[in-house]
Residue, then its C-alpha position, 0 to 999 in steps of 0.5 A: m842439182s845433187e840429190n845428196n843433201d848431207y846436212l849433218g856431215v856424216n859419211s854414207q854408211s852412218r847415214l844408211y844406219g840412221d835411215v834404217l833405224i828410222l824405218m825400224l822405229k817407224g815400223a815398231g810404231y805402226a805395230l804399237v798402234a795396231c796392238l793398242v787398237l786390238w787391245f782397245v777392241i777387246a776391252v770394249i767387248i769385255g766392257i759390254g759383256r760386264a755391263l749385261p745383266e747377270d741373268s743374260r750371262q747365265a742363260p743358255d745359248p739360243i742357237n745351240r749348235s752343239s746339240l746337233e747329232l749326226q746319225v751314222t747314216d748321214i755320213l757318206v763312206a767313200 
């Protein structure tokens, strides 16, 4: 049996263009789904942040790594 099922009666170049178009639209659909999932995750994180009480938003960070100070003797000079 022949693998060339030409149901629409188009030439091979038009069929190739159609196949490429379908694959590009499929990839664009996947990208759209990925962007929507990322947007949804960010929206959920923002929603959780807004649901917290005001006092917890203004509280200092419990693990303040930015207050660590390096002394000059701690830096190794090669």
